[in-house]
N, C-alpha and C positions, 0 to 999 in steps of 0.2 A: 521429713524432707527427702525427696527422691534423688537418685543419682543424677537426674537430668540437670539439676542445678550446677553440679560440678562438671558435667559433660559439656556445658556451654563454652564455646571457644571464643573468648573475648580477645579482640585484636588490641594489643597494648602498644603497637608501634605509634609513634608520633605523640606520645603522652609524656615525654621526657623520662621514661622509665629507665633506670639504671640497667635493669636486666635486659631490656629489649632494644633500647636506643643508645646505651652508654658506650658500646664498643664499635659503633659504626658498621655493624655487620649488614649484609644484604638481608632483605625481608625473609628470604627462604631459609635462613639459618634458624634452627630451633634452639632456644635458650634453656639449658638445663643446668645453670651454674649457680649464681648468687641465691641466697636463701630467702627468697620471697615466693609466694604461691601465685599461680595464674588463675586463681578462683576469686570471684567477687566475694567480699566479706559477708557476714551474716546480714540478712535483710533488716534486722532490728538496728544494727549499727548504721547501715545506709540511711534508714528512715530518721534516726536520731540526728545524724549529721545534716540531712536535708532540712530538718526543722531548724537546726541552729543556723544554717546558711540563710534561711528565710528571714531571720532577724535582721541581717544586713549590716551589723556592726561587729567588728572583730578586734576589739581592744584587748588590753592586758587582762589576764584572767586571775581571779581569786579562786583557788581550789575549794569547793564547797564541802560541807560535812558529808553530803550524800556520796561524794567520791570515795571517801574512806569507808563508808558503810558498804558500798558495792565491793570494794577490794576485800575487806575483812570477812564479809558474808561468803564470798566465793571460796576463799581458801579454807574457811572453817567447814563449810558444807561439803565441799568436794574432797578435801584432803586432811581434815582434822587438824589443821594448823591455826591456832589462835593468834592473830596479829593484833597488837594494841595500836590504836590510831596514833598515839604520840611517839611511837617508835618508827614511824614511816617518814622518809624523805622522798618527795617526788622529784623527778628530773626528766631530761629529754630522751634518754635511752640507756640501755644496759651498758654499752661500751663507754659512754661518758661517765656513767656511774662507777664502773670498774677503775677507770683511769683516775677519778677523783679519790676513790678509796685507797688505791696504791699511793697516791700523793699524800694522803692524810696519814697513812700508817707506816710509811717507810721514809728513809733518807737515801739520797743517791749512793749507790754502791751496795745497798742491801740486797738480799736474795729473795726471790719469789719462786715458790715451788709450783710446777705445772705438770699435770699428767699429759704426756704426749703419746700419739698425735693429738693436736689441739686446734681449736678455732683460731684462725690466723690473727685476729685482732688482739688476742691475749698476748701474743709475742710483742706486738707493737706497743701495747699499753705498758708492758713491763719496760721495754727499751726506752720509750719516750719519757718515762719518769726516772731515768738514770739508774734503774735497778738491774741486777743480774738475774738471768734465767737459771733456775735450778730444775733440770729435767728429771721427772720421775716417769720413765718410759713404761707404758702399759705393756703387759706381757701377752703376746698372741698365743691363743690356744685353739687347736683344731677340735671341732665338734662335728656331730652328724650334719652333713649338708653344707659345711662351710667352716667358719672360724669365728671366734669371739676374742674378747680381751678381759684381762683381770689386772688388778693393781698389784704391783710388786711391793709388798708391805715391808720387806727387809730393806729394800732400797729407799722406800719412803722414810723409814726410821733414820737411815743414814743422812738423808737429805734434811730432815727436820732437825737433826742434831747439829748441823753446821752452825757455827756461831753467827753467820750473817743471815740465816733464814729468818724472815719476819712474817711472811704471809704464805698461804697456799690458796691458789685459785682452783676451785672445784667447779666442774661443769656437770650439772645434775638435772636431767639426763645429759649424757656426754655427746658432744659434737666434735669429731665427725663419726665416731664409732657406733653411736646409737645405743650404748649401754645404759640401762636403768639400774643404778646402784641399789643394792639391797640394804636393808637396815643393818645387817651385820657388817657389811663393807663400810658403810658410813660411820658406824660406831668405832671401827678399828681406825679409820682415818682420824676421827675426833680424838681418840685416846693418844695416838702417836703425836698429833700436833699439840695437844694439851701438855704432854710430858715435856715438850721442848719450847713451850711458850710461843708457838706459831699460831697466828690467828687465821681462821678459815673464812674465805669469801666465796660464796656459792652463787654461780650464775644459773638460774632456773628458768630461763626464757622458753625452753622447749618442754616444760613440764606437762602441758596439756596434750601433747602429741604422742600418746602411748599406743603401741600396736596391740591389737586384740590377742589375749593369751599371754602377754608379757607381764613381768612383775609390776606391781603398782609403784607409782612414783611416791617416794618418801621425802617430804620437805626436810632439808638438812637441819633446819632450825628446830625440828621436833626431836633431834638427838643431840643438839649442841646449842645450849642457851646463850653462848657467847658469839655465835656465828653472825656474820653480815650476809644477808641474802638479797640478791637482785632479781626482780621479776618484772614481767610485762606481758600484756595480752598480744603483743605485736606479731609473734610468730604464729600463734594458734589462730588468730583472727585476721591475719594478713593486713595489718595496719601499721607497718613499720614507718611509713611516711607521716603518720600522725604524731610521732615522736613523743612517747610517754613511757615512763618506767618508774619503778619504785625501789627504794633501798629500805630494807627492814633491819634495824640495828638496835637491839635491846640495851646495850651498854651506853649509858648517858654520856660518859666522857668521850668514848669513841664516836658516838653519834655527833657530838659537838664538833669534833675534828673533821669528820666526813662532811658535815654541813658547811663548815668553813671552806673546805676544798671544793665543794660543789659551787660555792659562790666565787671562789678564786678563779675557777675554770670557766665561769660565766655560763653554767648550764643549770642555773637555778630557776629559770622561767620556762613555762610550757605554754603550748597554744590551746585555745579553747576547744579545738576539735579533738585533741588527744584526751582531754578530760571527759568530754561527752562520749567519745568512742569507747573509752574504758568502761564507763558506767553502763552503756547499752550492751556491751559484750558480756560483762559479768552479770548483769541483771536479766538479760533476755536471750543470751546466745548459747545456752547450754545444749539445747536440742540440735541446733545447727552444728555445733562442735562434735556431737556424737556422730552425726551423719558424715561430717568431714573425715573423722578418724576411720570410719568404715570404708569410705572411698579410698583413702590413702592406703589402707590395708590391701585393697584390691590392686592398686597400682604397684605396691611393693611385690605382691605375688606375681604380677605380670613381669616385672623386672627380673625376678628370680628365674622365671620360666624361660624368658628369651635369652638372657645372658647365660643361663644354665646349659643352653643348647651348644655353646661353644667352649664349655669346660673341657680340659683343665686350663685353658689359656687365660681365663680370668676367674677370679673367685670373689664372691660377695660376702662381706662381713654380715654375720647374723645380727640384724638390727632389731632392737626392742622399742625404738622410739624415733622421733623426728620424721622428716620426709626426705632425708639425705642418705643415699646409699654410698658406702665406702667400699671401693672395688679395687682389688689387687690386680694390676695388669702386668706384673713382672713376668708372667708366663708367656707373654707375647714377645718378649725380648725388648720391649720399650720401657722407658721411664714414664712416670706420670706426665711430665712435661711433653715428652714426645707423643704419648698417646693423645693428650688433649689437643695438641697441634694437628695430629693426623685426623682426629675425629672432626675437627673444625674444617679442615681442608677437604677431606674425602667424604665424610658423612653429612656435612653441613649441620653439625650439632656442636654447640659450645658447652663444655663441662669444665669443672675446676680441676686443676692438677693438685695432687697430694703434696707437692713441694711446699705449698703455702701453709700446710698444716703439720709439716715436720716429717713427712715420709713420701719421697718421690717415687715409690713403687706403686702409688695409688692414684686413682681419680675419684672425685666426689660428684655424684649425680643427684640433682634435684628432681624428684619425680612427682612434685605437686603441680600437676597440670591435667587437663582433660585427657582421658585415657586413650582416645584415638590418636592424639598428638604424641603421647608418650610411646605408644606402640610403634608408630612410624619412626620416631627417633631411635628407639632401641633396636629395631630391625636394621636400620642403616648403620648403627654403631656395631652391631654384631657382625655384619659383613666386613667391616674394616678391621675389627679386632681379631677375626678369625683368619684373615688373609695371610 
Protein backbone atom coordinates (compact mmCIF):
# COMPACT_ATOMS: atom_id res chain seq x y z
CA UNK A 1 0.00 0.00 0.00
CA UNK A 2 1.40 3.42 -0.97
CA UNK A 3 1.62 6.47 1.26
CA UNK A 4 -1.15 8.04 -0.82
CA UNK A 5 -3.71 6.14 1.22
CA UNK A 6 -2.57 7.89 4.39
CA UNK A 7 -2.00 11.25 2.68
CA UNK A 8 -5.70 11.50 1.80
CA UNK A 9 -7.25 14.30 3.84
CA UNK A 10 -10.67 13.07 4.95
CA UNK A 11 -12.93 15.79 6.38
CA UNK A 12 -14.30 14.49 9.67
CA UNK A 13 -16.36 17.57 10.55
CA UNK A 14 -20.08 16.90 10.88
CA UNK A 15 -19.66 13.19 11.66
CA UNK A 16 -20.18 13.57 15.42
CA UNK A 17 -16.46 12.94 15.84
CA UNK A 18 -15.34 13.52 19.41
CA UNK A 19 -11.99 14.67 18.06
CA UNK A 20 -13.25 17.14 15.46
CA UNK A 21 -16.76 18.10 16.61
CA UNK A 22 -16.66 17.47 20.35
CA UNK A 23 -15.18 20.78 21.50
CA UNK A 24 -17.12 23.14 19.26
CA UNK A 25 -13.93 24.50 17.69
CA UNK A 26 -13.96 26.44 14.46
CA UNK A 27 -13.31 24.27 11.38
CA UNK A 28 -9.88 25.89 10.93
CA UNK A 29 -8.59 24.42 14.20
CA UNK A 30 -6.37 21.36 13.62
CA UNK A 31 -7.11 18.59 16.09
CA UNK A 32 -4.02 16.77 17.42
CA UNK A 33 -5.37 15.64 20.77
CA UNK A 34 -7.47 12.54 21.58
CA UNK A 35 -5.94 9.22 20.49
CA UNK A 36 -7.74 8.31 17.33
CA UNK A 37 -6.23 8.59 13.87
CA UNK A 38 -7.35 10.66 10.91
CA UNK A 39 -6.78 7.75 8.52
CA UNK A 40 -9.44 5.52 7.02
CA UNK A 41 -9.11 2.04 8.43
CA UNK A 42 -7.84 -0.93 6.43
CA UNK A 43 -9.81 -1.56 3.21
CA UNK A 44 -10.49 -5.13 4.35
CA UNK A 45 -12.22 -3.81 7.47
CA UNK A 46 -14.30 -1.32 5.48
CA UNK A 47 -15.37 -4.01 3.02
CA UNK A 48 -16.30 -6.46 5.77
CA UNK A 49 -18.41 -3.82 7.51
CA UNK A 50 -20.10 -2.87 4.24
CA UNK A 51 -21.04 -6.51 3.67
CA UNK A 52 -22.48 -6.68 7.19
CA UNK A 53 -24.45 -3.46 6.68
CA UNK A 54 -25.85 -4.92 3.48
CA UNK A 55 -27.57 -7.62 5.49
CA UNK A 56 -29.75 -4.92 7.02
CA UNK A 57 -30.50 -6.53 10.39
CA UNK A 58 -28.48 -5.50 13.43
CA UNK A 59 -29.78 -7.53 16.34
CA UNK A 60 -27.96 -8.92 19.34
CA UNK A 61 -24.79 -10.74 18.41
CA UNK A 62 -23.52 -14.17 19.41
CA UNK A 63 -19.72 -14.08 19.13
CA UNK A 64 -18.70 -16.92 16.76
CA UNK A 65 -15.84 -19.39 16.97
CA UNK A 66 -14.18 -17.60 14.05
CA UNK A 67 -13.77 -14.50 16.23
CA UNK A 68 -11.61 -16.37 18.72
CA UNK A 69 -9.69 -18.04 15.90
CA UNK A 70 -8.83 -14.63 14.39
CA UNK A 71 -7.70 -13.30 17.77
CA UNK A 72 -5.56 -16.27 18.73
CA UNK A 73 -3.96 -16.67 15.28
CA UNK A 74 -2.95 -13.00 15.20
CA UNK A 75 -1.13 -12.96 18.52
CA UNK A 76 0.44 -16.37 17.98
CA UNK A 77 1.76 -15.51 14.51
CA UNK A 78 2.92 -11.96 15.21
CA UNK A 79 3.99 -12.09 18.83
CA UNK A 80 4.49 -15.70 19.90
CA UNK A 81 1.71 -15.45 22.47
CA UNK A 82 -0.55 -18.50 22.71
CA UNK A 83 -4.03 -17.47 23.85
CA UNK A 84 -6.49 -20.18 24.81
CA UNK A 85 -9.99 -19.42 23.66
CA UNK A 86 -11.64 -20.29 26.96
CA UNK A 87 -9.45 -17.76 28.77
CA UNK A 88 -10.91 -14.83 26.78
CA UNK A 89 -13.69 -12.49 27.90
CA UNK A 90 -14.91 -10.04 25.26
CA UNK A 91 -16.22 -6.61 26.19
CA UNK A 92 -16.86 -3.16 24.75
CA UNK A 93 -13.48 -1.53 25.35
CA UNK A 94 -10.23 -1.61 27.27
CA UNK A 95 -11.25 1.14 29.72
CA UNK A 96 -14.49 -0.66 30.70
CA UNK A 97 -12.40 -3.83 30.97
CA UNK A 98 -9.90 -2.21 33.35
CA UNK A 99 -12.67 -0.73 35.45
CA UNK A 100 -14.37 -4.13 35.76
CA UNK A 101 -11.06 -5.82 36.66
CA UNK A 102 -10.38 -3.27 39.40
CA UNK A 103 -13.90 -3.83 40.72
CA UNK A 104 -13.42 -7.60 40.66
CA UNK A 105 -9.99 -7.66 42.28
CA UNK A 106 -10.17 -4.94 44.92
CA UNK A 107 -12.28 -3.53 47.72
CA UNK A 108 -12.81 0.20 48.32
CA UNK A 109 -9.72 1.62 50.00
CA UNK A 110 -7.30 -0.84 48.38
CA UNK A 111 -4.26 0.48 46.57
CA UNK A 112 -3.55 0.24 42.83
CA UNK A 113 0.01 0.85 41.60
CA UNK A 114 0.41 2.93 38.47
CA UNK A 115 3.54 4.02 36.60
CA UNK A 116 3.26 7.76 36.05
CA UNK A 117 2.90 9.77 33.87
CA UNK A 118 0.00 7.64 32.74
CA UNK A 119 -3.06 7.51 30.51
CA UNK A 120 -5.70 9.74 32.08
CA UNK A 121 -8.47 7.10 32.26
CA UNK A 122 -6.32 4.93 34.54
CA UNK A 123 -6.60 7.59 37.23
CA UNK A 124 -10.39 7.81 36.93
CA UNK A 125 -10.85 4.02 36.83
CA UNK A 126 -8.94 3.70 40.10
CA UNK A 127 -10.81 6.60 41.70
CA UNK A 128 -14.26 5.52 40.49
CA UNK A 129 -13.83 2.11 42.12
CA UNK A 130 -13.02 3.71 45.47
CA UNK A 131 -9.36 2.68 45.38
CA UNK A 132 -6.23 4.61 46.26
CA UNK A 133 -3.61 5.51 43.68
CA UNK A 134 -0.11 4.31 44.52
CA UNK A 135 2.21 6.20 42.17
CA UNK A 136 5.39 4.63 40.89
CA UNK A 137 6.88 7.63 39.12
CA UNK A 138 8.95 6.78 36.08
CA UNK A 139 12.49 8.14 36.15
CA UNK A 140 13.46 10.54 33.38
CA UNK A 141 16.86 9.92 31.82
CA UNK A 142 18.64 12.12 29.29
CA UNK A 143 19.85 10.29 26.19
CA UNK A 144 21.29 11.33 22.85
CA UNK A 145 18.80 13.60 21.13
CA UNK A 146 16.34 13.81 23.98
CA UNK A 147 15.23 11.81 26.97
CA UNK A 148 13.49 8.60 27.91
CA UNK A 149 12.04 6.95 31.01
CA UNK A 150 12.84 3.91 33.12
CA UNK A 151 11.08 2.17 36.00
CA UNK A 152 12.24 3.01 39.53
CA UNK A 153 12.40 -0.58 40.72
CA UNK A 154 13.36 0.30 44.30
CA UNK A 155 10.29 2.52 44.59
CA UNK A 156 8.19 -0.18 42.94
CA UNK A 157 9.34 -2.68 45.56
CA UNK A 158 8.28 -0.26 48.30
CA UNK A 159 4.92 0.34 46.63
CA UNK A 160 4.22 -3.37 46.16
CA UNK A 161 5.16 -4.05 49.80
CA UNK A 162 2.43 -1.74 51.08
CA UNK A 163 -0.26 -3.78 52.87
CA UNK A 164 -3.01 -2.11 50.85
CA UNK A 165 -1.45 -2.82 47.41
CA UNK A 166 -3.60 -5.25 45.42
CA UNK A 167 -3.10 -4.51 41.72
CA UNK A 168 -0.58 -2.93 39.39
CA UNK A 169 -1.78 -1.45 36.11
CA UNK A 170 0.90 -1.83 33.45
CA UNK A 171 0.68 -0.03 30.11
CA UNK A 172 2.67 -2.06 27.57
CA UNK A 173 3.70 -0.18 25.42
CA UNK A 174 3.44 2.86 27.67
CA UNK A 175 1.15 5.83 27.05
CA UNK A 176 2.14 8.70 27.03
CA UNK A 177 5.92 8.11 27.04
CA UNK A 178 6.01 5.59 24.18
CA UNK A 179 8.30 3.18 26.03
CA UNK A 180 8.35 -0.42 24.83
CA UNK A 181 9.25 -2.42 27.92
CA UNK A 182 12.03 -4.98 27.51
CA UNK A 183 11.74 -8.57 28.65
CA UNK A 184 14.14 -7.87 31.51
CA UNK A 185 12.02 -4.94 32.70
CA UNK A 186 8.83 -6.98 32.50
CA UNK A 187 10.40 -9.86 34.41
CA UNK A 188 11.60 -7.52 37.16
CA UNK A 189 8.10 -6.07 37.47
CA UNK A 190 6.67 -9.60 37.61
CA UNK A 191 9.10 -10.71 40.32
CA UNK A 192 8.46 -7.69 42.53
CA UNK A 193 4.69 -8.00 42.25
CA UNK A 194 4.79 -11.77 42.82
CA UNK A 195 6.83 -11.36 45.99
CA UNK A 196 4.14 -9.16 47.47
CA UNK A 197 1.00 -10.79 46.11
CA UNK A 198 0.17 -7.94 43.72
CA UNK A 199 -1.70 -8.97 40.57
CA UNK A 200 -0.62 -7.30 37.30
CA UNK A 201 -3.19 -6.01 34.80
CA UNK A 202 -1.61 -5.07 31.47
CA UNK A 203 -3.20 -2.71 28.95
CA UNK A 204 -1.68 -3.65 25.57
CA UNK A 205 -3.90 -1.60 23.28
CA UNK A 206 -0.92 0.11 21.56
CA UNK A 207 1.02 -3.12 20.97
CA UNK A 208 0.89 -3.02 17.16
CA UNK A 209 2.19 0.54 16.85
CA UNK A 210 5.94 0.02 17.21
CA UNK A 211 8.44 2.39 15.59
CA UNK A 212 10.99 0.98 13.18
CA UNK A 213 14.25 0.10 14.93
CA UNK A 214 12.62 0.00 18.37
CA UNK A 215 12.62 -3.02 20.68
CA UNK A 216 9.99 -5.63 19.88
CA UNK A 217 6.76 -5.64 21.85
CA UNK A 218 6.77 -8.45 24.42
CA UNK A 219 3.29 -9.58 25.53
CA UNK A 220 3.36 -9.42 29.32
CA UNK A 221 1.51 -12.73 29.50
CA UNK A 222 4.58 -14.45 28.04
CA UNK A 223 6.54 -13.61 31.20
CA UNK A 224 3.72 -13.85 33.77
CA UNK A 225 1.26 -16.73 33.59
CA UNK A 226 -0.97 -15.07 36.22
CA UNK A 227 -1.37 -11.77 34.39
CA UNK A 228 -4.64 -10.29 33.21
CA UNK A 229 -4.14 -8.72 29.77
CA UNK A 230 -6.45 -6.34 27.90
CA UNK A 231 -6.12 -5.90 24.14
CA UNK A 232 -8.04 -4.50 21.20
CA UNK A 233 -7.47 -3.73 17.51
CA UNK A 234 -8.99 -0.28 18.03
CA UNK A 235 -5.81 1.84 18.24
CA UNK A 236 -3.91 0.09 15.44
CA UNK A 237 -6.86 -0.06 13.04
CA UNK A 238 -8.62 3.16 14.09
CA UNK A 239 -11.83 1.39 15.06
CA UNK A 240 -12.46 2.70 18.59
CA UNK A 241 -16.08 3.48 17.71
CA UNK A 242 -16.75 -0.20 16.98
CA UNK A 243 -16.29 -0.84 20.71
CA UNK A 244 -14.62 -4.23 20.99
CA UNK A 245 -11.88 -5.48 23.30
CA UNK A 246 -10.72 -8.66 24.98
CA UNK A 247 -9.57 -9.65 28.44
CA UNK A 248 -7.23 -12.65 28.58
CA UNK A 249 -7.23 -14.18 32.05
CA UNK A 250 -5.73 -17.66 32.61
CA UNK A 251 -6.73 -18.04 36.30
CA UNK A 252 -10.21 -19.59 36.41
CA UNK A 253 -11.21 -18.18 39.80
CA UNK A 254 -10.05 -14.68 38.83
CA UNK A 255 -11.71 -14.97 35.43
CA UNK A 256 -15.01 -15.84 37.08
CA UNK A 257 -14.77 -12.74 39.27
CA UNK A 258 -13.86 -10.52 36.30
CA UNK A 259 -16.71 -11.96 34.22
CA UNK A 260 -19.11 -11.21 37.07
CA UNK A 261 -17.87 -7.62 37.23
CA UNK A 262 -18.21 -7.25 33.44
CA UNK A 263 -21.85 -8.27 33.80
CA UNK A 264 -22.39 -6.10 36.89
CA UNK A 265 -21.05 -3.09 34.97
CA UNK A 266 -23.30 -3.98 31.99
CA UNK A 267 -20.43 -4.08 29.49
CA UNK A 268 -20.91 -7.73 28.59
CA UNK A 269 -22.58 -7.11 25.21
CA UNK A 270 -20.84 -6.03 22.02
CA UNK A 271 -22.16 -4.90 18.67
CA UNK A 272 -21.96 -6.94 15.46
CA UNK A 273 -19.69 -4.40 13.75
CA UNK A 274 -17.03 -4.76 16.44
CA UNK A 275 -16.99 -8.52 15.97
CA UNK A 276 -16.79 -8.28 12.17
CA UNK A 277 -14.21 -5.50 12.32
CA UNK A 278 -11.85 -7.40 14.61
CA UNK A 279 -11.94 -10.48 12.41
CA UNK A 280 -11.27 -8.53 9.22
CA UNK A 281 -8.43 -6.57 10.85
CA UNK A 282 -6.69 -9.63 12.23
CA UNK A 283 -7.35 -11.85 9.20
CA UNK A 284 -6.61 -9.42 6.37
CA UNK A 285 -5.12 -6.22 7.78
CA UNK A 286 -1.47 -7.05 8.38
CA UNK A 287 -0.04 -5.47 5.22
CA UNK A 288 -2.06 -2.30 5.79
CA UNK A 289 -0.72 -2.17 9.35
CA UNK A 290 2.86 -2.45 8.10
CA UNK A 291 2.29 0.51 5.77
CA UNK A 292 0.64 2.48 8.55
CA UNK A 293 3.62 2.04 10.85
CA UNK A 294 5.99 3.16 8.10
CA UNK A 295 3.91 6.29 7.57
CA UNK A 296 3.73 7.02 11.30
CA UNK A 297 7.52 6.68 11.49
CA UNK A 298 7.79 9.38 8.84
CA UNK A 299 5.40 11.64 10.73
CA UNK A 300 7.36 11.16 13.93
CA UNK A 301 10.61 12.10 12.19
CA UNK A 302 8.93 15.21 10.80
CA UNK A 303 7.77 16.18 14.29
CA UNK A 304 11.29 15.75 15.67
CA UNK A 305 12.71 17.85 12.84
CA UNK A 306 10.30 20.78 13.17
CA UNK A 307 10.16 20.91 16.96
CA UNK A 308 13.93 20.37 17.04
CA UNK A 309 14.33 23.70 15.28
CA UNK A 310 13.16 25.50 18.44
CA UNK A 311 15.24 23.47 20.93
CA UNK A 312 16.04 23.84 23.81
CA UNK A 313 12.69 25.48 24.53
CA UNK A 314 10.89 22.18 23.97
CA UNK A 315 12.19 18.62 24.23
CA UNK A 316 10.52 15.53 22.77
CA UNK A 317 10.60 12.21 24.61
CA UNK A 318 12.32 9.49 22.57
CA UNK A 319 9.28 7.43 21.63
CA UNK A 320 9.45 3.77 20.65
CA UNK A 321 5.75 3.24 20.00
CA UNK A 322 2.26 4.76 19.60
CA UNK A 323 1.44 7.86 17.54
CA UNK A 324 1.56 10.19 20.55
CA UNK A 325 4.49 12.54 21.18
CA UNK A 326 5.24 13.48 24.79
CA UNK A 327 6.75 16.95 24.71
CA UNK A 328 8.33 18.89 27.59
CA UNK A 329 7.38 22.58 27.23
CA UNK A 330 8.79 23.77 30.56
CA UNK A 331 11.65 25.51 28.73
CA UNK A 332 9.12 27.97 27.32
CA UNK A 333 8.19 29.12 30.82
CA UNK A 334 4.68 27.74 30.34
CA UNK A 335 2.91 24.84 31.99
CA UNK A 336 1.28 22.18 29.85
CA UNK A 337 -2.12 23.76 30.49
CA UNK A 338 -0.84 27.19 29.47
CA UNK A 339 0.91 25.85 26.37
CA UNK A 340 -2.18 23.93 25.24
CA UNK A 341 -4.31 27.06 25.69
CA UNK A 342 -1.80 29.24 23.85
CA UNK A 343 -1.51 26.77 20.97
CA UNK A 344 -5.27 26.66 20.56
CA UNK A 345 -5.58 30.43 20.70
CA UNK A 346 -2.54 31.45 18.63
CA UNK A 347 -1.68 28.45 16.41
CA UNK A 348 -5.25 27.13 15.99
CA UNK A 349 -4.07 23.66 17.01
CA UNK A 350 -5.62 21.61 19.83
CA UNK A 351 -3.28 19.31 21.75
CA UNK A 352 -3.60 17.60 25.15
CA UNK A 353 -2.08 19.08 28.27
CA UNK A 354 0.17 16.79 30.29
CA UNK A 355 -1.77 17.70 33.44
CA UNK A 356 -4.29 14.98 32.63
CA UNK A 357 -1.50 12.41 32.55
CA UNK A 358 0.15 13.47 35.79
CA UNK A 359 2.79 15.98 34.63
CA UNK A 360 1.86 19.57 33.81
CA UNK A 361 5.26 20.34 32.26
CA UNK A 362 4.18 18.49 29.11
CA UNK A 363 1.82 18.43 26.18
CA UNK A 364 0.83 15.33 24.20
CA UNK A 365 0.59 15.56 20.43
CA UNK A 366 -1.28 13.06 18.25
CA UNK A 367 0.61 12.91 14.94
CA UNK A 368 -1.57 10.26 13.25
CA UNK A 369 -2.86 12.41 10.42
CA UNK A 370 -1.97 13.23 6.81
CA UNK A 371 1.58 14.57 6.67
CA UNK A 372 0.72 17.87 4.99
CA UNK A 373 -1.77 18.68 7.75
CA UNK A 374 0.74 17.67 10.41
CA UNK A 375 3.45 19.88 8.93
CA UNK A 376 1.10 22.86 8.81
CA UNK A 377 0.13 22.33 12.46
CA UNK A 378 3.69 21.77 13.68
CA UNK A 379 5.04 24.90 11.98
CA UNK A 380 2.26 26.99 13.51
CA UNK A 381 2.99 25.41 16.89
CA UNK A 382 6.72 26.04 16.57
CA UNK A 383 6.12 29.76 15.96
CA UNK A 384 4.07 29.99 19.17
CA UNK A 385 6.39 27.87 21.31
CA UNK A 386 9.48 29.76 20.18
CA UNK A 387 8.00 33.23 20.80
